[in-house]
ZADREN-82870 format. One record per atom (N, C-alpha, C): x, y, z; residue in three letters. Coordinates in steps of 0.05 Angstrom, whole numbers, padded with zeros to 5 digits, always signed. Example, Ala and Ser with C-alpha at 12.3 -4.5 7.8 and 13.67 -1.06 7.14 Angstrom:
<pts>
+00264-00114+00156ala/+00246-00090+00156ala/+00264-00066+00156ala/+00257-00045+00142ser/+00273-00021+00143ser/+00258+00001+00157ser/
</pts>
This chain:
<pts>
-00201+00246-00848unk/-00178+00257-00835unk/-00186+00281-00817unk/-00176+00282-00792unk/-00184+00304-00774unk/-00176+00331-00786unk/-00192+00351-00780unk/-00186+00378-00789unk/-00163+00391-00773unk/-00153+00413-00783unk/-00131+00427-00769unk/-00141+00436-00741unk/-00166+00444-00739unk/-00177+00453-00713unk/-00177+00429-00694unk/-00184+00406-00703unk/-00184+00382-00686unk/-00156+00376-00675unk/-00136+00379-00693unk/-00108+00375-00684unk/-00100+00395-00663unk/-00107+00421-00668unk/-00100+00442-00648unk/-00114+00437-00621unk/-00139+00429-00622unk/-00153+00423-00597unk/-00141+00400-00582unk/-00133+00379-00597unk/-00121+00356-00584unk/-00094+00363-00572unk/-00078+00378-00586unk/-00052+00386-00576unk/-00055+00403-00550unk/-00074+00422-00551unk/-00079+00438-00527unk/-00088+00421-00503unk/-00105+00401-00509unk/-00114+00383-00488unk/-00092+00367-00475unk/-00074+00356-00492unk/-00052+00341-00482unk/-00032+00359-00466unk/-00029+00383-00475unk/-00011+00402-00460unk/-00023+00408-00433unk/-00049+00411-00431unk/-00062+00415-00405unk/-00058+00391-00387unk/-00061+00367-00399unk/-00056+00343-00383unk/-00028+00341-00373unk/-00009+00349-00390unk/+00019+00348-00382unk/+00025+00367-00359unk/+00012+00390-00359unk/+00016+00408-00336unk/+00006+00396-00310unk/-00017+00382-00312unk/-00029+00370-00288unk/-00011+00347-00278unk/-00002+00329-00295unk/+00015+00307-00287unk/+00042+00317-00276unk/+00052+00338-00288unk/+00078+00349-00279unk/+00074+00361-00250unk/+00052+00375-00246unk/+00047+00386-00219unk/+00043+00363-00199unk/+00028+00342-00206unk/+00024+00320-00188unk/+00050+00305-00182unk/+00068+00304-00201unk/+00094+00292-00196unk/+00110+00308-00175unk/+00109+00334-00177unk/+00124+00351-00158unk/+00112+00349-00130unk/+00085+00348-00129unk/+00072+00346-00103unk/+00078+00319-00090unk/+00077+00297-00106unk/+00084+00271-00096unk/+00113+00269-00087unk/+00131+00282-00101unk/+00159+00282-00093unk/+00163+00296-00067unk/+00148+00318-00063unk/+00150+00333-00038unk/+00139+00317-00014unk/+00116+00303-00019unk/+00105+00286+00003unk/+00122+00262+00008unk/+00135+00252-00013unk/+00151+00228-00010unk/+00174+00232+00009unk/+00187+00255+00009unk/+00209+00259+00026unk/+00201+00257+00056unk/+00178+00268+00062unk/+00169+00267+00090unk/+00160+00238+00097unk/+00145+00225+00079unk/+00135+00198+00084unk/+00158+00178+00086unk/+00178+00182+00069unk/+00201+00163+00070unk/+00216+00167+00096unk/+00219+00191+00105unk/+00233+00196+00130unk/+00219+00183+00153unk/+00192+00185+00154unk/+00176+00172+00175unk/+00178+00142+00174unk/+00177+00131+00150unk/+00177+00102+00147unk/+00204+00091+00156unk/+00226+00104+00147unk/+00253+00094+00154unk/+00259+00098+00184unk/+00247+00118+00196unk/+00251+00123+00225unk/+00236+00103+00242unk/+00213+00093+00232unk/+00197+00074+00248unk/+00207+00046+00246unk/+00221+00039+00224unk/+00229+00011+00219unk/+00247+00000+00241unk/+00268+00013+00249unk/+00285+00001+00270unk/+00270-00004+00297unk/+00252+00015+00304unk/+00237+00012+00329unk/+00219-00012+00327unk/+00205-00015+00305unk/+00187-00038+00302unk/+00202-00065+00302unk/+00225-00065+00288unk/+00240-00090+00287unk/+00252-00097+00314unk/+00262-00077+00328unk/+00274-00083+00354unk/+00253-00091+00375unk/+00229-00079+00372unk/+00208-00087+00391unk/+00199-00116+00387unk/+00197-00124+00361unk/+00190-00152+00355unk/+00213-00170+00365unk/+00238-00162+00362unk/+00260-00178+00371unk/+00260-00181+00401unk/+00255-00159+00415unk/+00255-00159+00444unk/+00232-00177+00454unk/+00209-00176+00442unk/+00187-00193+00450unk/+00193-00222+00444unk/+00207-00228+00422unk/+00215-00256+00416unk/+00232-00267+00438unk/+00251-00251+00448unk/+00269-00260+00469unk/+00253-00264+00496unk/+00235-00246+00501unk/+00218-00249+00525unk/+00201-00274+00524unk/+00189-00278+00501unk/+00171-00301+00498unk/+00187-00327+00500unk/+00212-00327+00491unk/+00229-00351+00492unk/+00234-00359+00521unk/+00231-00340+00540unk/+00236-00346+00568unk/+00210-00350+00584unk/+00187-00352+00570unk/+00162-00356+00583unk/+00150-00382+00575unk/+00131-00391+00590unk/+00116-00415+00584unk/+00089-00408+00573unk/+00083-00416+00549unk/+00057-00410+00536unk/+00037-00432+00545unk/+00015-00423+00557unk/-00005-00441+00566unk/-00033-00428+00562unk/-00053-00440+00573unk/-00080-00430+00569unk/-00085-00403+00582unk/-00068-00395+00601unk/-00070-00369+00614unk/-00055-00347+00600unk/-00040-00354+00579unk/-00025-00334+00564unk/-00044-00316+00549unk/-00035-00291+00544unk/-00052-00272+00529unk/-00060-00283+00501unk/-00083-00276+00492unk/-00093-00285+00466unk/-00074-00276+00444unk/-00063-00252+00447unk/-00045-00241+00426unk/-00020-00258+00423unk/-00013-00273+00444unk/+00011-00290+00443unk/+00004-00319+00436unk/-00015-00331+00450unk/-00021-00359+00446unk/-00042-00364+00425unk/-00058-00343+00418unk/-00080-00347+00400unk/-00103-00361+00414unk/-00121-00372+00398unk/-00144-00386+00409unk/-00140-00416+00409unk/-00117-00425+00399unk/-00112-00454+00397unk/-00123-00466+00371unk/-00134-00449+00354unk/-00145-00459+00328unk/-00135-00440+00306unk/-00141-00447+00281unk/-00134-00430+00258unk/-00157-00432+00237unk/-00181-00432+00247unk/-00204-00435+00230unk/-00213-00409+00217unk/-00211-00387+00232unk/-00220-00360+00223unk/-00196-00342+00220unk/-00193-00331+00196unk/-00170-00313+00191unk/-00180-00285+00186unk/-00167-00266+00199unk/-00173-00237+00194unk/-00151-00225+00178unk/-00157-00214+00155unk/-00138-00201+00137unk/-00141-00171+00138unk/-00121-00156+00146unk/-00121-00127+00146unk/-00106-00118+00120unk/-00121-00109+00101unk/-00110-00102+00075unk/-00106-00071+00073unk/-00081-00063+00070unk/-00074-00034+00071unk/-00069-00025+00042unk/-00086-00007+00033unk/-00082+00006+00007unk/-00085+00036+00010unk/-00087+00050-00012unk/-00090+00079-00012unk/-00119+00087-00016unk/-00125+00112-00010unk/-00152+00123-00015unk/-00154+00135-00043unk/-00132+00141-00055unk/-00132+00154-00081unk/-00117+00136-00101unk/-00123+00141-00127unk/-00111+00126-00148unk/-00088+00141-00161unk/-00084+00137-00187unk/-00063+00150-00202unk/-00035+00145-00190unk/-00031+00120-00181unk/-00005+00112-00170unk/+00005+00086-00182unk/+00000+00082-00208unk/+00010+00059-00222unk/-00003+00033-00211unk/+00014+00013-00208unk/+00004-00013-00199unk/+00007-00017-00169unk/+00010+00005-00154unk/+00014+00003-00125unk/-00009-00012-00111unk/-00034-00005-00116unk/-00056-00018-00103unk/-00062-00046-00115unk/-00056-00048-00141unk/-00062-00074-00155unk/-00044-00096-00143unk/-00020-00090-00135unk/-00002-00111-00124unk/-00013-00121-00097unk/-00022-00103-00081unk/-00033-00111-00055unk/-00059-00127-00058unk/-00076-00117-00076unk/-00101-00131-00080unk/-00097-00159-00092unk/-00077-00161-00109unk/-00071-00187-00121unk/-00062-00207-00099unk/-00044-00197-00081unk/-00035-00214-00059unk/-00058-00221-00041unk/-00075-00202-00035unk/-00098-00207-00017unk/-00117-00228-00030unk/-00123-00225-00056unk/-00140-00245-00068unk/-00128-00273-00069unk/-00102-00274-00073unk/-00088-00300-00072unk/-00090-00312-00044unk/-00086-00296-00024unk/-00087-00305+00004unk/-00116-00315+00011unk/-00136-00299+00002unk/-00163-00307+00007unk/-00170-00334-00007unk/-00161-00336-00032unk/-00166-00361-00047unk/-00152-00385-00033unk/-00128-00381-00024unk/-00113-00402-00011unk/-00127-00411+00015unk/-00136-00392+00031unk/-00149-00399+00056unk/-00177-00412+00051unk/-00191-00401+00031unk/-00218-00412+00026unk/-00216-00441+00016unk/-00197-00446-00001unk/-00193-00473-00011unk/-00185-00492+00011unk/-00172-00482+00032unk/-00165-00498+00055unk/-00187-00502+00075unk/-00211-00490+00069unk/-00234-00493+00086unk/-00235-00473+00109unk/-00219-00451+00107unk/-00219-00431+00129unk/-00240-00410+00124unk/-00248-00397+00145unk/-00266-00373+00143unk/-00249-00348+00142unk/-00255-00330+00124unk/-00239-00306+00121unk/-00256-00281+00126unk/-00244-00263+00142unk/-00256-00237+00147unk/-00236-00216+00139unk/-00246-00194+00128unk/-00228-00173+00116unk/-00234-00146+00129unk/-00212-00133+00137unk/-00213-00105+00145unk/-00197-00089+00125unk/-00210-00071+00111unk/-00197-00055+00090unk/-00188-00028+00102unk/-00163-00022+00099unk/-00152+00005+00106unk/-00145+00019+00080unk/-00163+00036+00071unk/-00160+00049+00045unk/-00183+00042+00026unk/-00192+00061+00012unk/-00216+00058-00005unk/-00210+00040-00029unk/-00186+00041-00040unk/-00180+00026-00065unk/-00180-00004-00060unk/-00172-00013-00036unk/-00174-00041-00030unk/-00202-00050-00028unk/-00219-00034-00015unk/-00247-00042-00012unk/-00261-00043-00038unk/-00256-00023-00056unk/-00270-00022-00081unk/-00264-00046-00099unk/-00240-00057-00097unk/-00233-00080-00113unk/-00242-00106-00100unk/-00238-00109-00074unk/-00245-00134-00061unk/-00275-00139-00059unk/-00290-00117-00058unk/-00319-00121-00054unk/-00332-00133-00079unk/-00318-00132-00102unk/-00330-00144-00126unk/-00332-00174-00123unk/-00313-00187-00110unk/-00313-00216-00107unk/-00319-00225-00078unk/-00312-00208-00059unk/-00313-00216-00031unk/-00328-00196-00014unk/-00350-00185-00024unk/-00364-00165-00009unk/-00374-00175+00018unk/-00382-00201+00019unk/-00392-00212+00044unk/-00371-00216+00065unk/-00346-00216+00057unk/-00324-00220+00076unk/-00314-00194+00089unk/-00320-00171+00077unk/-00310-00146+00087unk/-00328-00137+00111unk/-00315-00134+00134unk/-00330-00128+00158unk/-00326-00099+00167unk/-00304-00086+00158unk/-00299-00058+00166unk/-00280-00045+00146unk/-00284-00019+00142unk/-00266-00003+00124unk/-00258+00022+00138unk/-00232+00028+00137unk/-00222+00053+00148unk/-00213+00071+00125unk/-00223+00095+00123unk/-00216+00113+00102unk/-00206+00140+00113unk/-00189+00153+00098unk/-00180+00180+00105unk/-00159+00180+00128unk/-00147+00158+00134unk/-00126+00157+00155unk/-00102+00172+00145unk/-00092+00191+00161unk/-00068+00206+00153unk/-00072+00224+00129unk/-00096+00234+00126unk/-00101+00251+00102unk/-00082+00276+00102unk/-00078+00287+00126unk/-00059+00310+00128unk/-00031+00300+00135unk/-00030+00285+00157unk/-00004+00274+00166unk/-00010+00248+00182unk/+00002+00226+00174unk/-00003+00201+00188unk/+00009+00201+00215unk/-00006+00193+00235unk/+00003+00193+00263unk/-00003+00166+00276unk/+00009+00162+00299unk/+00005+00137+00314unk/-00024+00133+00322unk/-00038+00155+00326unk/-00067+00153+00333unk/-00083+00140+00310unk/-00075+00145+00285unk/-00088+00132+00263unk/-00085+00101+00264unk/-00060+00093+00270unk/-00056+00064+00273unk/-00071+00052+00296unk/-00074+00067+00318unk/-00088+00058+00341unk/-00118+00053+00335unk/-00129+00068+00316unk/-00157+00064+00309unk/-00160+00035+00298unk/-00142+00028+00280unk/-00143+00001+00268unk/-00136-00020+00289unk/-00115-00016+00304unk/-00106-00036+00324unk/-00127-00040+00345unk/-00141-00019+00354unk/-00161-00022+00375unk/-00184-00038+00365unk/-00191-00035+00339unk/-00213-00051+00327unk/-00205-00080+00327unk/-00180-00086+00319unk/-00170-00113+00319unk/-00169-00125+00347unk/-00160-00109+00366unk/-00159-00118+00394unk/-00186-00125+00405unk/-00206-00108+00399unk/-00233-00114+00408unk/-00243-00140+00396unk/-00238-00145+00371unk/-00246-00171+00358unk/-00231-00194+00371unk/-00205-00190+00378unk/-00190-00211+00390unk/-00201-00218+00418unk/-00209-00198+00433unk/-00220-00203+00460unk/-00246-00218+00458unk/-00261-00213+00437unk/-00287-00228+00433unk/-00282-00255+00419unk/-00257-00261+00413unk/-00249-00286+00399unk/-00265-00289+00373unk/-00266-00268+00357unk/-00280-00269+00331unk/-00262-00279+00309unk/-00236-00283+00314unk/-00218-00295+00294unk/-00196-00309+00309unk/-00181-00326+00294unk/-00160-00342+00306unk/-00132-00331+00297unk/-00130-00322+00273unk/-00104-00312+00262unk/-00109-00285+00248unk/-00091-00266+00253unk/-00093-00240+00240unk/-00068-00235+00224unk/-00072-00226+00199unk/-00049-00220+00181unk/-00054-00193+00168unk/-00033-00177+00167unk/-00034-00151+00153unk/-00021-00154+00126unk/-00033-00144+00105unk/-00023-00145+00078unk/-00019-00116+00069unk/+00006-00110+00061unk/+00012-00082+00053unk/+00036-00082+00035unk/+00043-00059+00024unk/+00067-00055+00008unk/+00090-00046+00026unk/+00110-00063+00028unk/+00134-00056+00044unk/+00151-00038+00027unk/+00158-00014+00037unk/+00174+00005+00022unk/+00203-00003+00022unk/+00213-00008-00002unk/+00242-00014-00006unk/+00257+00009-00016unk/+00248+00021-00038unk/+00261+00045-00050unk/+00240+00060-00066unk/+00248+00081-00079unk/+00229+00097-00094unk/+00217+00081-00117unk/+00232+00062-00128unk/+00222+00047-00151unk/+00213+00019-00144unk/+00214+00012-00118unk/+00207-00016-00111unk/+00192-00016-00085unk/+00168-00029-00086unk/+00152-00035-00062unk/+00144-00064-00063unk/+00149-00079-00042unk/+00144-00107-00042unk/+00118-00113-00027unk/+00098-00126-00041unk/+00074-00135-00027unk/+00081-00155-00005unk/+00072-00151+00019unk/+00080-00167+00042unk/+00056-00176+00058unk/+00056-00201+00067unk/+00035-00211+00086unk/+00050-00218+00112unk/+00044-00203+00133unk/+00057-00206+00159unk/+00036-00214+00180unk/+00042-00237+00193unk/+00024-00246+00214unk/+00027-00229+00239unk/+00005-00221+00251unk/+00006-00205+00275unk/-00003-00220+00300unk/-00025-00236+00297unk/-00037-00251+00319unk/-00041-00280+00309unk/-00032-00300+00324unk/-00015-00298+00348unk/+00013-00288+00341unk/+00027-00278+00361unk/+00053-00266+00356unk/+00072-00286+00343unk/+00083-00280+00320unk/+00100-00299+00305unk/+00129-00299+00316unk/+00133-00317+00334unk/+00159-00318+00348unk/+00182-00325+00329unk/+00176-00342+00309unk/+00198-00351+00292unk/+00206-00331+00271unk/+00189-00310+00265unk/+00195-00292+00243unk/+00213-00269+00253unk/+00239-00276+00256unk/+00259-00256+00263unk/+00281-00258+00243unk/+00290-00236+00232unk/+00308-00237+00209unk/+00335-00222+00216unk/+00354-00228+00199unk/+00379-00213+00199unk/+00394-00214+00226unk/+00402-00190+00234unk/+00417-00188+00259unk/+00400-00197+00283unk/+00374-00193+00282unk/+00356-00201+00304unk/+00356-00231+00306unk/+00357-00245+00282unk/+00357-00274+00282unk/+00382-00285+00296unk/+00405-00272+00292unk/+00430-00280+00305unk/+00427-00277+00335unk/+00414-00254+00343unk/+00411-00250+00372unk/+00393-00272+00384unk/+00372-00279+00368unk/+00352-00298+00379unk/+00363-00326+00381unk/+00381-00333+00362unk/+00392-00360+00361unk/+00417-00363+00378unk/+00427-00341+00388unk/+00451-00342+00405unk/+00445-00351+00433unk/+00464-00346+00451unk/+00459-00353+00479unk/+00434-00339+00490unk/+00417-00354+00502unk/+00391-00344+00511unk/+00395-00330+00537unk/+00385-00305+00539unk/+00388-00289+00564unk/+00366-00298+00584unk/+00374-00299+00609unk/+00355-00306+00630unk/+00343-00281+00641unk/+00316-00280+00643unk/+00303-00256+00651unk/+00290-00260+00679unk/+00291-00239+00695unk/+00276-00238+00719unk/+00253-00218+00714unk/+00228-00227+00718unk/+00206-00210+00711unk/+00195-00196+00736unk/+00191-00170+00733unk/+00179-00154+00754unk/+00163-00132+00741unk/+00136-00133+00742unk/+00119-00152+00755unk/+00119-00179+00740unk/+00097-00194+00743unk/+00096-00221+00731unk/+00098-00219+00701unk/+00109-00241+00689unk/+00113-00241+00660unk/+00087-00238+00644unk/+00065-00249+00655unk/+00039-00247+00641unk/+00030-00218+00640unk/+00035-00203+00662unk/+00028-00174+00662unk/+00044-00158+00643unk/+00070-00165+00641unk/+00087-00151+00622unk/+00078-00156+00593unk/+00074-00181+00587unk/+00065-00188+00559unk/+00038-00177+00553unk/+00020-00176+00573unk/-00006-00165+00568unk/-00005-00135+00562unk/+00016-00121+00571unk/+00020-00093+00565unk/+00035-00089+00539unk/+00055-00106+00534unk/+00072-00102+00510unk/+00060-00111+00484unk/+00045-00134+00485unk/+00034-00145+00461unk/+00015-00126+00446unk/-00005-00114+00460unk/-00022-00094+00446unk/-00006-00071+00435unk/+00015-00062+00450unk/+00032-00041+00440unk/+00046-00049+00414unk/+00056-00073+00415unk/+00070-00083+00391unk/+00051-00085+00367unk/+00026-00093+00372unk/+00007-00094+00350unk/+00003-00067+00337unk/+00000-00046+00354unk/-00003-00019+00344unk/+00022-00010+00329unk/+00045-00017+00339unk/+00071-00009+00326unk/+00073-00022+00299unk/+00067-00048+00297unk/+00070-00062+00271unk/+00050-00051+00251unk/+00025-00045+00260unk/+00005-00033+00241unk/+00014-00005+00233unk/+00025+00010+00252unk/+00035+00037+00245unk/+00057+00035+00224unk/+00075+00016+00228unk/+00097+00012+00208unk/+00085+00005+00181unk/+00065-00012+00180unk/+00053-00019+00155unk/+00040+00005+00141unk/+00027+00022+00157unk/+00014+00046+00146unk/+00035+00065+00136unk/+00057+00069+00150unk/+00078+00087+00141unk/+00092+00077+00116unk/+00097+00051+00115unk/+00109+00039+00091unk/+00090+00042+00067unk/+00065+00038+00072unk/+00045+00041+00050unk/+00043+00070+00041unk/+00044+00089+00059unk/+00042+00117+00052unk/+00066+00125+00036unk/+00090+00117+00044unk/+00115+00123+00029unk/+00114+00110+00001unk/+00106+00085+00000unk/+00104+00071-00025unk/+00084+00083-00044unk/+00062+00093-00033unk/+00041+00106-00050unk/+00052+00131-00063unk/+00066+00148-00048unk/+00077+00172-00060unk/+00099+00166-00080unk/+00115+00146-00074unk/+00136+00138-00093unk/+00124+00128-00119unk/+00104+00111-00117unk/+00091+00100-00140unk/+00076+00122-00156unk/+00064+00141-00142unk/+00050+00163-00156unk/+00070+00181-00170unk/+00093+00187-00157unk/+00113+00203-00170unk/+00124+00190-00195unk/+00129+00164-00194unk/+00139+00149-00217unk/+00118+00149-00239unk/+00092+00144-00232unk/+00071+00142-00252unk/+00066+00169-00265unk/+00067+00191-00250unk/+00063+00218-00261unk/+00087+00226-00278unk/+00111+00218-00271unk/+00134+00223-00288unk/+00131+00209-00315unk/+00123+00184-00314unk/+00119+00170-00339unk/+00096+00182-00356unk/+00075+00191-00342unk/+00053+00204-00356unk/+00062+00230-00369unk/+00078+00245-00355unk/+00088+00271-00366unk/+00106+00266-00391unk/+00123+00245-00389unk/+00140+00239-00412unk/+00123+00229-00436unk/+00103+00213-00430unk/+00085+00203-00452unk/+00069+00226-00464unk/+00061+00245-00448unk/+00047+00269-00459unk/+00065+00285-00477unk/+00090+00288-00470unk/+00109+00302-00487unk/+00113+00288-00513unk/+00115+00261-00513unk/+00117+00245-00538unk/+00092+00248-00555unk/+00069+00248-00541unk/+00043+00251-00556unk/+00042+00278-00569unk/+00051+00299-00555unk/+00050+00326-00567unk/+00068+00327-00592unk/+00091+00315-00590unk/+00110+00315-00613unk/+00097+00301-00637unk/+00084+00278-00632unk/+00071+00263-00654unk/+00048+00279-00666unk/+00032+00291-00648unk/+00009+00306-00658unk/+00018+00331-00674unk/+00040+00344-00664unk/+00050+00367-00678unk/+00060+00360-00706unk/+00073+00337-00708unk/+00083+00327-00734unk/+00059+00322-00753unk/+00038+00309-00742unk/+00015+00303-00759unk/+00000+00329-00766unk/+00000+00348-00748unk/-00013+00374-00754unk/+00002+00388-00776unk/+00028+00389-00775unk/+00044+00402-00796unk/+00040+00389-00823unk/+00039+00362-00823unk/+00035+00348-00848unk/+00007+00354-00859unk/-00013+00354-00842unk/-00040+00360-00851unk/-00042+00389-00861unk/-00029+00408-00847unk/-00029+00436-00856unk/-00016+00439-00883unk/+00007+00425-00887unk/+00021+00425-00912unk/+00003+00414-00935unk/-00011+00392-00928unk/-00029+00380-00948unk/-00052+00399-00956unk/-00063+00413-00936unk/-00085+00432-00942unk/-00074+00455-00959unk/-00050+00465-00952unk/-00039+00487-00968unk/-00034+00478-00997unk/-00022+00454-00999unk/-00017+00444-01026unk/-00042+00441-01042unk/-00063+00431-01029unk/-00089+00427-01042unk/-00100+00453-01052unk/-00099+00474-01035unk/-00109+00500-01042unk/-00093+00512-01065unk/-00067+00509-01065unk/-00050+00519-01087unk/-00058+00505-01113unk/-00062+00479-01112unk/-00070+00464-01136unk/-00096+00474-01147unk/-00115+00479-01129unk/-00142+00489-01137unk/-00139+00517-01150unk/-00122+00534-01138unk/-00118+00561-01150unk/-00106+00560-01177unk/-00085+00543-01180unk/-00071+00540-01205unk/-00090+00528-01226unk/-00105+00508-01218unk/-00124+00495-01237unk/-00145+00515-01246unk/-00154+00532-01228unk/-00174+00552-01235unk/-00163+00573-01254unk/-00138+00581-01249unk/-00125+00601-01266unk/-00121+00591-01294unk/-00113+00565-01296unk/-00109+00553-01322unk/-00135+00550-01337unk/-00156+00544-01323unk/-00183+00541-01336unk/-00192+00568-01348unk/-00185+00590-01335unk/-00193+00616-01345unk/-00176+00623-01370unk/
</pts>
């Protein structure tokens, strides 16, 4: 049975841990407010831009001269997966959900005979995926938005993808990330970026797209307009994925640290009870020894 000193040391250790988890919870809650505001502010812009491009594309003819971001390469043999995770842990199953979806996507494509290339945004995704798919990881971005996530951070990733697209190093590009729903819910999502997914328009945008089709007059030429808008849309969609991931990370960390703080409090109560019982047992034992000694004299 542990000594009283062991119990005291263990209780002190758990109390120190509770202070740390409580502080991390408050820090995550503070960062969450800012990250959630950014994510919610970017969502309407990203959705409306995709909707506007869908309407423009519906009035254009896709041919061999169309931009690669719109028409693709005409094949689907090589897939590029952009996996967005966090650089830090202690956020529950936040990263595990994305990694699970990424592994399932890789397995599905591999079984279909496709070639897979992976770009990891965040250290936690790279650390997990390299155990099974180290040869497929071609680039890793770390430390994006360490102080504050900006559009320039998304442009680093999008420019790398655009350079690969110009060299025709892949046929289809998909970003995998946690879509921020609420503080307690983040949905792992796989969103195709290249070629531009014309059919993936939801909700109110879908009603607009399926309604009477607007006739457009293009000035300058439609190919020039699409060549300018499609790279911008790629950066916007990646920026949205990064913002959603950042908000989801802080929400998951706040929830995980809150649970850890509660569990530490329960552990302290249990250890205190065991300590009091052990102390009572030691006192009783000493009293018995004193009484037995006195009777022997």
